[in-house]
Backbone as JSON Lines, residues from 0, in Angstrom:
{"i":0,"aa":"X","n":[11.44,82.6,111.14],"ca":[12.25,82.16,112.25],"c":[13.5,83.04,112.41]}
{"i":1,"aa":"X","n":[14.15,83.38,111.27],"ca":[15.34,84.23,111.32],"c":[15.01,85.6,111.92]}
{"i":2,"aa":"X","n":[13.82,86.12,111.55],"ca":[13.4,87.42,112.07],"c":[13.23,87.37,113.58]}
{"i":3,"aa":"X","n":[12.71,86.27,114.09],"ca":[12.52,86.13,115.54],"c":[13.85,86.08,116.27]}
{"i":4,"aa":"X","n":[14.86,85.5,115.65],"ca":[16.19,85.44,116.26],"c":[16.9,86.79,116.12]}
{"i":5,"aa":"X","n":[16.74,87.44,114.97],"ca":[17.43,88.7,114.69],"c":[16.94,89.81,115.6]}
{"i":6,"aa":"X","n":[15.66,89.87,115.91],"ca":[15.11,90.94,116.72],"c":[15.73,90.99,118.12]}
{"i":7,"aa":"X","n":[15.78,89.88,118.86],"ca":[16.43,89.94,120.17],"c":[17.91,90.3,120.08]}
{"i":8,"aa":"X","n":[18.61,89.83,119.03],"ca":[20.01,90.19,118.87],"c":[20.18,91.68,118.64]}
{"i":9,"aa":"X","n":[19.31,92.27,117.82],"ca":[19.36,93.71,117.56],"c":[19.09,94.49,118.84]}
{"i":10,"aa":"X","n":[18.11,94.05,119.62],"ca":[17.8,94.72,120.88],"c":[18.96,94.6,121.86]}
{"i":11,"aa":"X","n":[19.63,93.44,121.87],"ca":[20.78,93.24,122.73],"c":[21.91,94.2,122.35]}
{"i":12,"aa":"X","n":[22.14,94.36,121.05],"ca":[23.18,95.28,120.57],"c":[22.85,96.71,120.95]}
{"i":13,"aa":"X","n":[21.58,97.1,120.8],"ca":[21.17,98.45,121.18],"c":[21.37,98.68,122.66]}
{"i":14,"aa":"X","n":[21.05,97.7,123.47],"ca":[21.2,97.82,124.91],"c":[22.65,97.93,125.32]}
{"i":15,"aa":"X","n":[23.56,97.39,124.53],"ca":[24.98,97.42,124.86],"c":[25.68,98.65,124.32]}
{"i":16,"aa":"X","n":[24.96,99.51,123.6],"ca":[25.58,100.71,123.02],"c":[26.08,101.62,124.13]}
{"i":17,"aa":"X","n":[27.19,102.29,123.85],"ca":[27.77,103.22,124.82],"c":[26.84,104.41,125.02]}
{"i":18,"aa":"X","n":[26.68,104.87,126.27],"ca":[25.86,106.07,126.49],"c":[26.54,107.3,125.9]}
{"i":19,"aa":"X","n":[25.74,108.22,125.43],"ca":[26.23,109.48,124.88],"c":[25.64,110.61,125.71]}
{"i":20,"aa":"X","n":[26.5,111.53,126.17],"ca":[26.05,112.63,127.02],"c":[26.29,113.96,126.31]}
{"i":21,"aa":"X","n":[25.3,114.83,126.4],"ca":[25.38,116.15,125.77],"c":[25.45,117.22,126.85]}
{"i":22,"aa":"X","n":[26.36,118.17,126.66],"ca":[26.55,119.27,127.6],"c":[26.53,120.59,126.86]}
{"i":23,"aa":"X","n":[26.08,121.65,127.55],"ca":[26.13,123.01,127.03],"c":[27.12,123.82,127.85]}
{"i":24,"aa":"X","n":[27.77,124.77,127.19],"ca":[28.7,125.66,127.87],"c":[27.94,126.58,128.82]}
{"i":25,"aa":"X","n":[28.47,126.74,130.02],"ca":[27.93,127.68,131.01],"c":[28.78,128.95,130.94]}
{"i":26,"aa":"X","n":[28.34,129.97,130.16],"ca":[29.2,131.14,129.96],"c":[29.45,131.95,131.23]}
{"i":27,"aa":"X","n":[28.55,131.89,132.19],"ca":[28.73,132.64,133.43],"c":[29.89,132.08,134.26]}
{"i":28,"aa":"X","n":[30.26,130.83,134.02],"ca":[31.35,130.2,134.77],"c":[32.46,129.71,133.84]}
{"i":29,"aa":"X","n":[32.63,130.41,132.73],"ca":[33.67,130.05,131.76],"c":[34.42,131.31,131.34]}
{"i":30,"aa":"X","n":[35.65,131.13,130.88],"ca":[36.46,132.26,130.46],"c":[37.38,131.83,129.33]}
{"i":31,"aa":"X","n":[37.49,132.7,128.31],"ca":[38.44,132.48,127.23],"c":[39.3,133.74,127.12]}
{"i":32,"aa":"X","n":[40.61,133.56,127.15],"ca":[41.54,134.69,127.07],"c":[42.56,134.45,125.98]}
{"i":33,"aa":"X","n":[42.99,135.54,125.34],"ca":[44.03,135.49,124.31],"c":[45.12,136.48,124.71]}
{"i":34,"aa":"X","n":[46.35,135.99,124.85],"ca":[47.46,136.81,125.33],"c":[48.56,136.86,124.28]}
{"i":35,"aa":"X","n":[49.07,138.07,124.03],"ca":[50.1,138.24,123.01],"c":[51.19,139.17,123.55]}
{"i":36,"aa":"X","n":[52.43,138.94,123.13],"ca":[53.54,139.79,123.56],"c":[53.38,141.18,122.96]}
{"i":37,"aa":"X","n":[53.81,142.19,123.73],"ca":[53.69,143.58,123.32],"c":[55.04,144.25,123.53]}
{"i":38,"aa":"X","n":[55.67,144.71,122.44],"ca":[57.0,145.31,122.46],"c":[58.06,144.35,122.99]}
{"i":39,"aa":"X","n":[57.76,143.07,123.06],"ca":[58.71,142.08,123.54],"c":[59.0,142.15,125.03]}
{"i":40,"aa":"X","n":[58.39,143.12,125.73],"ca":[58.66,143.3,127.15],"c":[57.45,143.05,128.04]}
{"i":41,"aa":"X","n":[56.28,143.23,127.48],"ca":[55.05,143.08,128.24],"c":[54.08,142.24,127.4]}
{"i":42,"aa":"X","n":[52.83,142.22,127.8],"ca":[51.84,141.48,127.03],"c":[50.49,142.2,127.13]}
{"i":43,"aa":"X","n":[49.63,141.86,126.2],"ca":[48.26,142.37,126.19],"c":[47.34,141.14,126.18]}
{"i":44,"aa":"X","n":[46.25,141.24,126.93],"ca":[45.3,140.13,127.02],"c":[43.9,140.6,126.69]}
{"i":45,"aa":"X","n":[43.22,139.84,125.87],"ca":[41.81,140.08,125.55],"c":[40.99,138.94,126.11]}
{"i":46,"aa":"X","n":[39.76,139.24,126.51],"ca":[38.84,138.21,127.02],"c":[37.59,138.18,126.14]}
{"i":47,"aa":"X","n":[36.99,137.01,126.05],"ca":[35.76,136.82,125.28],"c":[34.65,136.41,126.26]}
{"i":48,"aa":"X","n":[33.91,137.39,126.8],"ca":[32.91,137.06,127.81],"c":[31.61,136.46,127.27]}
{"i":49,"aa":"X","n":[31.34,136.65,125.98],"ca":[30.11,136.11,125.4],"c":[30.44,134.9,124.54]}
{"i":50,"aa":"X","n":[29.88,133.74,124.92],"ca":[30.19,132.52,124.19],"c":[29.04,131.54,124.3]}
{"i":51,"aa":"X","n":[28.97,130.65,123.34],"ca":[28.03,129.53,123.37],"c":[28.79,128.29,122.94]}
{"i":52,"aa":"X","n":[28.28,127.13,123.33],"ca":[28.98,125.93,122.91],"c":[28.34,124.68,123.45]}
{"i":53,"aa":"X","n":[28.8,123.56,122.91],"ca":[28.28,122.25,123.32],"c":[29.38,121.22,123.14]}
{"i":54,"aa":"X","n":[29.27,120.17,123.95],"ca":[30.2,119.05,123.84],"c":[29.39,117.76,124.0]}
{"i":55,"aa":"X","n":[29.75,116.77,123.21],"ca":[29.15,115.45,123.31],"c":[30.25,114.46,123.68]}
{"i":56,"aa":"X","n":[30.02,113.7,124.74],"ca":[31.0,112.72,125.22],"c":[30.39,111.33,125.27]}
{"i":57,"aa":"X","n":[31.2,110.35,124.94],"ca":[30.88,108.94,125.18],"c":[31.99,108.42,126.09]}
{"i":58,"aa":"X","n":[31.7,108.21,127.38],"ca":[32.76,107.79,128.29],"c":[33.53,106.55,127.82]}
{"i":59,"aa":"X","n":[32.89,105.66,127.1],"ca":[33.57,104.47,126.61],"c":[34.29,104.66,125.29]}
{"i":60,"aa":"X","n":[34.07,105.84,124.64],"ca":[34.73,106.15,123.36],"c":[35.11,107.61,123.37]}
{"i":61,"aa":"X","n":[36.05,107.96,124.2],"ca":[36.42,109.36,124.37],"c":[37.05,109.96,123.12]}
{"i":62,"aa":"X","n":[37.55,109.12,122.21],"ca":[38.11,109.64,120.98],"c":[37.04,110.28,120.09]}
{"i":63,"aa":"X","n":[35.79,109.9,120.29],"ca":[34.7,110.38,119.43],"c":[34.05,111.63,120.01]}
{"i":64,"aa":"X","n":[34.85,112.59,120.42],"ca":[34.33,113.82,120.99],"c":[33.7,114.69,119.9]}
{"i":65,"aa":"X","n":[32.73,115.48,120.29],"ca":[32.1,116.44,119.38],"c":[32.01,117.75,120.15]}
{"i":66,"aa":"X","n":[32.88,118.69,119.82],"ca":[33.0,119.94,120.56],"c":[32.84,121.12,119.61]}
{"i":67,"aa":"X","n":[31.95,122.05,119.96],"ca":[31.75,123.27,119.18],"c":[31.61,124.44,120.13]}
{"i":68,"aa":"X","n":[32.42,125.48,119.94],"ca":[32.35,126.68,120.77],"c":[32.42,127.9,119.85]}
{"i":69,"aa":"X","n":[31.5,128.85,120.09],"ca":[31.49,130.12,119.37],"c":[31.75,131.26,120.34]}
{"i":70,"aa":"X","n":[32.7,132.13,120.0],"ca":[33.02,133.32,120.78],"c":[32.53,134.54,120.02]}
{"i":71,"aa":"X","n":[31.92,135.48,120.71],"ca":[31.43,136.71,120.09],"c":[32.57,137.72,120.06]}
{"i":72,"aa":"X","n":[33.16,137.93,118.9],"ca":[34.29,138.85,118.77],"c":[33.88,140.3,119.0]}
{"i":73,"aa":"X","n":[32.61,140.63,118.78],"ca":[32.13,142.0,119.01],"c":[32.11,142.35,120.48]}
{"i":74,"aa":"X","n":[32.06,141.34,121.34],"ca":[31.97,141.57,122.77],"c":[33.32,141.43,123.49]}
{"i":75,"aa":"X","n":[34.4,141.19,122.74],"ca":[35.68,140.98,123.4],"c":[36.06,142.21,124.21]}
{"i":76,"aa":"X","n":[36.8,141.99,125.28],"ca":[37.25,143.09,126.14],"c":[38.77,143.11,126.17]}
{"i":77,"aa":"X","n":[39.32,144.29,126.46],"ca":[40.77,144.46,126.57],"c":[41.05,145.48,127.65]}
{"i":78,"aa":"X","n":[42.32,145.61,128.03],"ca":[42.69,146.46,129.15],"c":[42.53,147.95,128.94]}
{"i":79,"aa":"X","n":[42.51,148.4,127.69],"ca":[42.36,149.84,127.44],"c":[41.59,150.03,126.13]}
{"i":80,"aa":"X","n":[41.05,151.23,125.93],"ca":[40.17,151.49,124.8],"c":[40.91,151.47,123.46]}
{"i":81,"aa":"X","n":[42.19,151.86,123.44],"ca":[42.95,151.84,122.19],"c":[43.14,150.4,121.72]}
{"i":82,"aa":"X","n":[43.59,149.54,122.63],"ca":[43.77,148.12,122.3],"c":[42.45,147.5,121.89]}
{"i":83,"aa":"X","n":[41.39,147.82,122.62],"ca":[40.07,147.26,122.3],"c":[39.63,147.65,120.9]}
{"i":84,"aa":"X","n":[39.79,148.92,120.56],"ca":[39.42,149.38,119.21],"c":[40.21,148.68,118.12]}
{"i":85,"aa":"X","n":[41.5,148.5,118.36],"ca":[42.34,147.83,117.36],"c":[41.97,146.35,117.22]}
{"i":86,"aa":"X","n":[41.75,145.68,118.35],"ca":[41.41,144.25,118.29],"c":[40.08,144.01,117.58]}
{"i":87,"aa":"X","n":[39.09,144.85,117.82],"ca":[37.79,144.68,117.16],"c":[37.82,145.18,115.72]}
{"i":88,"aa":"X","n":[38.81,146.0,115.4],"ca":[38.88,146.64,114.09],"c":[39.34,145.74,112.95]}
{"i":89,"aa":"X","n":[39.41,146.3,111.73],"ca":[39.68,145.51,110.53],"c":[41.08,144.89,110.46]}
{"i":90,"aa":"X","n":[42.04,145.39,111.23],"ca":[43.39,144.83,111.15],"c":[43.58,143.59,112.03]}
{"i":91,"aa":"X","n":[42.61,143.35,112.91],"ca":[42.7,142.17,113.76],"c":[41.45,141.3,113.57]}
{"i":92,"aa":"X","n":[40.53,141.3,114.53],"ca":[39.38,140.39,114.41],"c":[38.34,140.84,113.39]}
{"i":93,"aa":"X","n":[38.36,142.13,113.02],"ca":[37.38,142.65,112.05],"c":[35.97,142.18,112.45]}
{"i":94,"aa":"X","n":[35.62,142.5,113.7],"ca":[34.42,141.94,114.33],"c":[33.12,142.32,113.64]}
{"i":95,"aa":"X","n":[33.08,143.44,112.96],"ca":[31.84,143.79,112.26],"c":[31.58,142.84,111.08]}
{"i":96,"aa":"X","n":[32.63,142.48,110.37],"ca":[32.48,141.56,109.23],"c":[32.48,140.1,109.66]}
{"i":97,"aa":"X","n":[33.25,139.79,110.71],"ca":[33.4,138.41,111.18],"c":[33.11,138.37,112.68]}
{"i":98,"aa":"X","n":[31.85,138.38,113.07],"ca":[31.5,138.51,114.49],"c":[31.78,137.28,115.35]}
{"i":99,"aa":"X","n":[32.09,136.16,114.74],"ca":[32.24,134.93,115.51],"c":[33.61,134.29,115.3]}
{"i":100,"aa":"X","n":[34.21,133.87,116.4],"ca":[35.4,133.01,116.38],"c":[34.9,131.63,116.77]}
{"i":101,"aa":"X","n":[35.22,130.63,115.97],"ca":[34.66,129.29,116.17],"c":[35.77,128.28,116.39]}
{"i":102,"aa":"X","n":[35.56,127.4,117.39],"ca":[36.45,126.27,117.58],"c":[35.63,125.0,117.51]}
{"i":103,"aa":"X","n":[36.15,124.03,116.79],"ca":[35.51,122.71,116.8],"c":[36.58,121.65,117.01]}
{"i":104,"aa":"X","n":[36.21,120.64,117.78],"ca":[37.09,119.51,118.03],"c":[36.37,118.23,117.68]}
{"i":105,"aa":"X","n":[37.02,117.34,116.96],"ca":[36.37,116.1,116.51],"c":[37.1,114.84,116.95]}
{"i":106,"aa":"X","n":[38.3,115.01,117.54],"ca":[39.03,113.82,117.96],"c":[39.8,114.14,119.23]}
{"i":107,"aa":"X","n":[39.7,113.27,120.21],"ca":[40.39,113.47,121.47],"c":[41.26,112.25,121.76]}
{"i":108,"aa":"X","n":[42.49,112.52,122.16],"ca":[43.42,111.47,122.55],"c":[43.77,111.69,124.01]}
{"i":109,"aa":"X","n":[43.41,110.75,124.85],"ca":[43.73,110.87,126.27],"c":[45.23,110.69,126.46]}
{"i":110,"aa":"X","n":[45.85,111.59,127.24],"ca":[47.28,111.5,127.53],"c":[47.52,111.16,129.0]}
{"i":111,"aa":"X","n":[46.45,111.04,129.76],"ca":[46.48,110.69,131.17],"c":[45.04,110.48,131.61]}
{"i":112,"aa":"X","n":[44.82,110.25,132.9],"ca":[43.45,110.05,133.37],"c":[42.59,111.28,133.18]}
{"i":113,"aa":"X","n":[43.2,112.47,133.38],"ca":[42.43,113.71,133.27],"c":[43.0,114.68,132.23]}
{"i":114,"aa":"X","n":[43.99,114.24,131.45],"ca":[44.58,115.11,130.43],"c":[44.36,114.52,129.04]}
{"i":115,"aa":"X","n":[44.27,115.41,128.07],"ca":[43.98,114.96,126.71],"c":[44.47,115.99,125.7]}
{"i":116,"aa":"X","n":[44.5,115.53,124.47],"ca":[44.79,116.39,123.32],"c":[43.55,116.34,122.44]}
{"i":117,"aa":"X","n":[43.02,117.52,122.1],"ca":[41.85,117.6,121.23],"c":[42.28,118.22,119.91]}
{"i":118,"aa":"X","n":[42.13,117.48,118.83],"ca":[42.45,117.96,117.5],"c":[41.21,118.55,116.87]}
{"i":119,"aa":"X","n":[41.37,119.74,116.29],"ca":[40.23,120.39,115.66],"c":[40.67,121.56,114.81]}
{"i":120,"aa":"X","n":[39.88,122.61,114.81],"ca":[40.2,123.78,114.01],"c":[39.64,125.03,114.66]}
{"i":121,"aa":"X","n":[40.27,126.16,114.33],"ca":[39.79,127.48,114.76],"c":[39.49,128.28,113.5]}
{"i":122,"aa":"X","n":[38.35,128.97,113.52],"ca":[37.98,129.88,112.44],"c":[37.89,131.28,112.99]}
{"i":123,"aa":"X","n":[38.66,132.21,112.42],"ca":[38.63,133.62,112.78],"c":[38.81,134.43,111.51]}
{"i":124,"aa":"X","n":[38.1,135.53,111.39],"ca":[38.16,136.39,110.19],"c":[37.85,135.6,108.92]}
{"i":125,"aa":"X","n":[37.05,134.56,109.04],"ca":[36.69,133.77,107.87],"c":[37.76,132.79,107.43]}
{"i":126,"aa":"X","n":[38.83,132.65,108.21],"ca":[39.94,131.75,107.9],"c":[39.93,130.59,108.89]}
{"i":127,"aa":"X","n":[40.02,129.37,108.39],"ca":[40.03,128.19,109.24],"c":[41.4,127.53,109.2]}
{"i":128,"aa":"X","n":[41.94,127.27,110.38],"ca":[43.24,126.63,110.5],"c":[43.16,125.48,111.52]}
{"i":129,"aa":"X","n":[43.99,124.44,111.35],"ca":[44.02,123.36,112.34],"c":[44.48,123.9,113.7]}
{"i":130,"aa":"X","n":[43.99,123.29,114.75],"ca":[44.39,123.68,116.1],"c":[44.38,122.45,116.99]}
{"i":131,"aa":"X","n":[45.25,122.47,117.97],"ca":[45.32,121.38,118.95],"c":[45.2,122.0,120.34]}
{"i":132,"aa":"X","n":[44.25,121.51,121.12],"ca":[44.08,121.96,122.5],"c":[44.69,120.94,123.44]}
{"i":133,"aa":"X","n":[45.48,121.41,124.41],"ca":[45.93,120.57,125.52],"c":[44.92,120.79,126.63]}
{"i":134,"aa":"X","n":[44.2,119.73,126.99],"ca":[43.06,119.83,127.89],"c":[43.35,119.11,129.2]}
{"i":135,"aa":"X","n":[42.88,119.71,130.3],"ca":[42.91,119.07,131.61],"c":[41.49,119.11,132.18]}
{"i":136,"aa":"X","n":[40.94,117.95,132.47],"ca":[39.62,117.84,133.07],"c":[39.76,117.82,134.59]}
{"i":137,"aa":"X","n":[38.76,118.34,135.29],"ca":[38.79,118.28,136.75],"c":[38.57,116.84,137.23]}
{"i":138,"aa":"X","n":[37.71,116.1,136.54],"ca":[37.43,114.7,136.86],"c":[37.67,113.87,135.6]}
{"i":139,"aa":"X","n":[38.03,112.62,135.71],"ca":[38.23,111.79,134.51],"c":[36.96,111.74,133.65]}
{"i":140,"aa":"X","n":[37.04,112.1,132.39],"ca":[35.85,112.06,131.53],"c":[35.32,110.65,131.33]}
{"i":141,"aa":"X","n":[36.14,109.65,131.57],"ca":[35.69,108.27,131.44],"c":[34.67,107.91,132.52]}
{"i":142,"aa":"X","n":[34.56,108.74,133.55],"ca":[33.61,108.48,134.63],"c":[32.35,109.36,134.53]}
{"i":143,"aa":"X","n":[32.21,110.09,133.44],"ca":[31.04,110.97,133.27],"c":[29.76,110.16,133.31]}
{"i":144,"aa":"X","n":[28.73,110.74,133.91],"ca":[27.43,110.08,134.0],"c":[26.34,110.85,133.27]}
{"i":145,"aa":"X","n":[26.67,112.07,132.8],"ca":[25.66,112.88,132.13],"c":[24.79,113.66,133.09]}
{"i":146,"aa":"X","n":[25.05,113.54,134.39],"ca":[24.24,114.25,135.39],"c":[25.0,115.37,136.08]}
{"i":147,"aa":"X","n":[26.32,115.38,135.97],"ca":[27.13,116.38,136.64],"c":[27.81,117.29,135.62]}
{"i":148,"aa":"X","n":[28.22,118.48,136.07],"ca":[28.94,119.4,135.19],"c":[30.32,118.83,134.87]}
{"i":149,"aa":"X","n":[30.83,119.17,133.69],"ca":[32.19,118.81,133.28],"c":[33.0,120.1,133.29]}
{"i":150,"aa":"X","n":[34.07,120.12,134.08],"ca":[34.92,121.3,134.14],"c":[36.28,120.97,133.54]}
{"i":151,"aa":"X","n":[36.78,121.89,132.73],"ca":[38.06,121.66,132.06],"c":[38.79,122.96,131.84]}
{"i":152,"aa":"X","n":[40.08,122.84,131.65],"ca":[40.9,123.96,131.21],"c":[41.66,123.49,129.98]}
{"i":153,"aa":"X","n":[41.95,124.43,129.1],"ca":[42.63,124.06,127.85],"c":[43.58,125.19,127.43]}
{"i":154,"aa":"X","n":[44.6,124.81,126.7],"ca":[45.61,125.76,126.22],"c":[45.96,125.43,124.77]}
{"i":155,"aa":"X","n":[46.2,126.49,124.01],"ca":[46.75,126.33,122.66],"c":[47.46,127.61,122.29]}
{"i":156,"aa":"X","n":[48.3,127.55,121.27],"ca":[48.98,128.73,120.75],"c":[48.76,128.77,119.25]}
{"i":157,"aa":"X","n":[48.4,129.96,118.75],"ca":[48.22,130.13,117.3],"c":[49.12,131.25,116.81]}
{"i":158,"aa":"X","n":[49.41,131.23,115.53],"ca":[50.15,132.3,114.87],"c":[49.1,133.23,114.26]}
{"i":159,"aa":"X","n":[48.97,134.43,114.78],"ca":[47.92,135.35,114.33],"c":[48.03,135.68,112.84]}
{"i":160,"aa":"X","n":[49.23,135.63,112.3],"ca":[49.41,135.98,110.88],"c":[48.69,135.01,109.95]}
{"i":161,"aa":"X","n":[48.54,133.75,110.37],"ca":[47.88,132.78,109.51],"c":[46.38,133.05,109.39]}
{"i":162,"aa":"X","n":[45.85,133.95,110.24],"ca":[44.45,134.35,110.17],"c":[44.31,135.74,109.55]}
{"i":163,"aa":"X","n":[45.39,136.25,108.96],"ca":[45.34,137.55,108.31],"c":[45.53,138.72,109.26]}
{"i":164,"aa":"X","n":[45.93,138.47,110.5],"ca":[46.17,139.54,111.48],"c":[47.66,139.87,111.47]}
{"i":165,"aa":"X","n":[48.08,140.64,110.48],"ca":[49.5,140.89,110.27],"c":[49.96,142.28,110.71]}
{"i":166,"aa":"X","n":[49.05,143.11,111.18],"ca":[49.39,144.5,111.53],"c":[50.32,144.56,112.74]}
{"i":167,"aa":"X","n":[51.09,145.66,112.79],"ca":[51.96,145.97,113.93],"c":[52.94,144.84,114.25]}
{"i":168,"aa":"X","n":[53.56,144.3,113.23],"ca":[54.43,143.13,113.42],"c":[55.66,143.42,114.28]}
{"i":169,"aa":"X","n":[56.09,144.69,114.35],"ca":[57.26,145.02,115.18],"c":[56.87,145.33,116.62]}
{"i":170,"aa":"X","n":[55.57,145.47,116.87],"ca":[55.09,145.84,118.2],"c":[54.39,144.66,118.89]}
{"i":171,"aa":"X","n":[53.57,143.96,118.12],"ca":[52.73,142.89,118.66],"c":[53.31,141.54,118.23]}
{"i":172,"aa":"X","n":[53.47,140.63,119.16],"ca":[54.01,139.31,118.86],"c":[53.13,138.53,117.9]}
{"i":173,"aa":"X","n":[53.71,137.56,117.25],"ca":[52.95,136.76,116.29],"c":[52.21,135.6,116.94]}
{"i":174,"aa":"X","n":[52.72,135.07,118.05],"ca":[52.09,133.94,118.72],"c":[51.1,134.4,119.78]}
{"i":175,"aa":"X","n":[49.92,133.84,119.71],"ca":[48.85,134.18,120.65],"c":[48.57,132.96,121.51]}
{"i":176,"aa":"X","n":[48.71,133.12,122.82],"ca":[48.42,132.03,123.77],"c":[46.96,132.12,124.18]}
{"i":177,"aa":"X","n":[46.21,131.08,123.89],"ca":[44.78,131.04,124.2],"c":[44.57,130.1,125.38]}
{"i":178,"aa":"X","n":[43.87,130.6,126.39],"ca":[43.54,129.78,127.55],"c":[42.03,129.73,127.72]}
{"i":179,"aa":"X","n":[41.55,128.57,128.06],"ca":[40.11,128.34,128.2],"c":[39.86,127.67,129.55]}
{"i":180,"aa":"X","n":[38.96,128.25,130.31],"ca":[38.47,127.6,131.52],"c":[36.97,127.48,131.32]}
{"i":181,"aa":"X","n":[36.47,126.26,131.23],"ca":[35.08,126.06,130.85],"c":[34.35,125.14,131.82]}
{"i":182,"aa":"X","n":[33.09,125.47,131.99],"ca":[32.17,124.61,132.75],"c":[31.05,124.23,131.8]}
{"i":183,"aa":"X","n":[30.9,122.93,131.6],"ca":[29.86,122.41,130.72],"c":[28.8,121.74,131.59]}
{"i":184,"aa":"X","n":[27.54,122.13,131.36],"ca":[26.44,121.58,132.17],"c":[25.6,120.63,131.33]}
{"i":185,"aa":"X","n":[25.01,119.6,131.96],"ca":[24.21,118.65,131.19],"c":[23.08,119.36,130.43]}
{"i":186,"aa":"X","n":[22.95,119.01,129.16],"ca":[21.87,119.58,128.33],"c":[20.55,118.92,128.7]}
{"i":187,"aa":"X","n":[19.45,119.67,128.65],"ca":[18.16,119.05,128.9],"c":[17.9,117.94,127.86]}
{"i":188,"aa":"X","n":[17.17,116.91,128.22],"ca":[16.9,115.83,127.27],"c":[16.32,116.38,125.96]}
{"i":189,"aa":"X","n":[16.89,115.95,124.85],"ca":[16.43,116.36,123.53],"c":[16.97,117.69,123.07]}
{"i":190,"aa":"X","n":[17.75,118.4,123.9],"ca":[18.27,119.72,123.52],"c":[19.72,119.6,123.09]}
{"i":191,"aa":"X","n":[20.05,120.21,121.95],"ca":[21.43,120.27,121.47],"c":[21.65,121.57,120.79]}
{"i":192,"aa":"X","n":[22.86,122.16,120.91],"ca":[23.22,123.39,120.21],"c":[23.63,123.08,118.79]}
């Protein structure tokens, strides 16, 4: 008798579970840039055109975000060949030894209807450090249905020295401003990165 009562209750609980939506990064409509001061008067910007990533959202539990993004450091671009060589070289990203820059976010705190703080970490050159992204969504994530793209922009600042990028300290600034403009598209059923 208990089993007959427990089964409908279990099914009721399953039916009431919050929906979970999985999205993949659309690299053709996304951009990641890193900007640093140069000689204190100008700046240099690098872009990461090759990236992969995924995000999992539960509109009813937005704090339980699952975000993973990989940037291909070997494919980064810069405004001139000298800067490009240095950024890919051993004194900065050391892209041959460490080809991937990774960001993961595991907790999101909404600060408005379309703004949030995502706590996570960045790994570059084999070094992992905490990072916080200030995120702005185009539409409130609480209204996600899993059928439409999720568009967002995010900002964070890191100290390059904490990742072992200490070269040219009198020429290149220590703080790197990272900007992300991303379009996440619904993942096919059963597909996850």
